[in-house]
Steps between C-alpha positions, in 0.01 A plus 500: 500500500140627452198570687124379502239782492139450571267731321140529620264689284179552699201608293156553613382143433817311443857462618769419228836385636829412348847400654797604282852390522716801418874480448754766395547534117217250436135515406266424790342157489174404646493226763127504587217705378124490559186671602241493773175549324146621620648657809243670722251530219150382407507268211375150414847371461684320778796691646832329443879539473668387179875481455769375270819343630763299319282495194196359681179691557297423805209654682351500843146613625526692819362766716553827310234700693748769573833623336686411812372135468613508138865616606510227750399239227779641260766491766404152583538393127847669486623363828370147434772497212774600729559829320714750704402859444744790504250784434134574434349767272135605536281684263361793687205665331477849621801682643342840504730794484713357773632205306607562142778235470581152631567490867632239764223404744601548865357643827556851384316448178205297604323794661513693180372209308212469735417864446429418137209259581225753433628569159447147377274324752459183284875454440730659755348317797531172314864559422584609845345183634721297259811703612403434866488128421845504320662714761377239763579191308823629336655692785835650399443469133516851331170608350411770259191696379483579126228753439240492203456873525867581435461454121241779485684739755591737220151527336443829336340771725203524265444124550575466871302808614130495607277797449469564874586796714881514500529540869284195578682283225834599671375445860381156417747411229222437256633419158509226252760228591436228255560124547608171335834687441715182516301341229511813277885531554552140383234491209618847356849384470419154367242644262750733326753215462234303320406803298852567423467861595721715742319542830553886478316517177188275586136560590318227659157437659532211746200323644576338820193280549526299814251252679485756788616838384526647151634822352614661169802730452619731223870467474728729294872441483478252784337745735153506623297800383171399627324193662152404592547434867550809719532592860416143584454179296119552502459729197526418123377174354234271621675231714410180675335657804605874455268747325766704313403847393205637696328830540610624847143608571408128520724452795362817660143355452599188686647729781169708518302179518673383816793285364821555690835546322613139561159371369542711181852383459383135520221563243733659243799277553354170583147469383505679168664444161428176329372333822245794557386521147448127444410378852668182373875508517803744515670283223467647152563161347198361684299798408570472136403129508189580687418780255529273217262265669243774505539660843386866450678643813824341398449629140462848643806457738712398206377781276575765765838365560580499126356853453712647772806340350419636161455857650847511628650332175341790303606767758858394494512455124407869485751601782791326319384619152501121405684211658764278350325206692216411716637234747283264708662346812414326831267204539186644315708688256691192374211246526170668421505515119128573496557839682793588270274418188208708645701810592679503159192435295400802286828691557623477144469865454748557779750279326437202750409177317509161686582168337229280654666178431835615658315652783312180599839306488664752743406344822657319793787736556629536139665801364359589162424783259118471417449787265393456133760582230308823412498628856698817565523432865660189634296275740715310729415241758789491744519328851644726771784409727474719814705251697809550277458885555487449871812260481695764316410755759593278788840406344577866439423573867724213621782607273487849666 
C-alpha cells in the first residue's frame, strides 16, 4: 500500500508541481512533475505548463494570468492521467510568528493563514488562491501548508532585530523572518554531502536566485544566522519586479507626494527591480541578452543586480569568517553562468577563484563544482528540491 501526494510550489511567477508515490520502507517515486511558467507576470515569453509523465515531456500553452488559473491547469494535467490523490502539500511563503511548523489546512486554520496576507502581499494571496482551488476541486483530500519562514525561525536576536523602538517592534511584530527556507533546508544538507563535511561543522553562503524572488543566506552548522530578506520578501537583492534594499525615506517621500500605501506597495513590489530598471523585461536572461546587444538600460539593470549580489556575498563571507562553499541555486542560480562569472571576478584575494570553463558548462540543471583548483572556497552549482522537502513534511504529518 502507498499514497499519492501532490506537491504545489507556488512562486511569484511560477508554479512547480510534482506527484509522488510514497510507500512504507521505500524511497518515494515521482509519477508526474512539471511547472507552470510565466504566471501572472510581464515577459515576452508565452505562458505554458510543461510536465513529464511516463518518461515523456509535454507542454501546453494556456491562460496563466492568475495563480488560480495555473492551479486549475495543473490539476487538469494530473487528473487527465487518472492519478488519484491522497494528500496535497503547499509551499506557504510567510507564516509570520503564528505558523512556525507544518500544519494541516482546515476551516480553523484558514483565518490565520489569511491574516498573514499583509506580510507577503505578492506570495501569500497567490498561495491562498491555489489552496482555495485545491480545497474546492479535491474536497476531502487532506492538505498541508509548509512554511518557508520556518527555517529561519531561530535566527539570532542580533540578526532578526530591527533598530526600532522596542515597544513598536513588539506591538506590530516587526522582525526579520527570512524566506526560501525550504530551498535552504534542502541545499544546505545536499551541499555538505557533496563537500563530504558534517553539517554541524559547515559554513555556507547559499544564493537562491529565482525568476521571481531571490535571496542569500549565511548558514553555519545547518542553521540560518542571517539572510537578505527580512520582515517581508521585499528586502535584500534586486529581483524581477521587487526593488530589494531601499532607504525607507524613499517610501516616505512617495507618501508625502500623495501616493497611497497600496500604490507604494505596487511600485516597490511589482514595478521595480529588473523590470523597473530596464523598462524592458523582468527576466534576467532576456536582460543579459539585450545588454550584450548594447541596450544601456539593460546593461545598468544587470550591473545593479550583480552589484547587490556581490554586496551580500562579501558581507556574509565576513560574517562567517570565510565559507566552505558559495552555492548557487534555483533557476537563475543554476543557469546564469554569466552572473556567476561576473560576481566571482576579481575575488581571488578572498580565496574565491572560478573555473570559467567548468562554469559555462554548468547549466541546464546540472550539479557541478565550478571553482578553480587554487580556490580556497568551493563554488557549487546545485539545483534545489523544495518539493521533496514539502513531501517529507507532509509524510511526517500523515504518520502522526
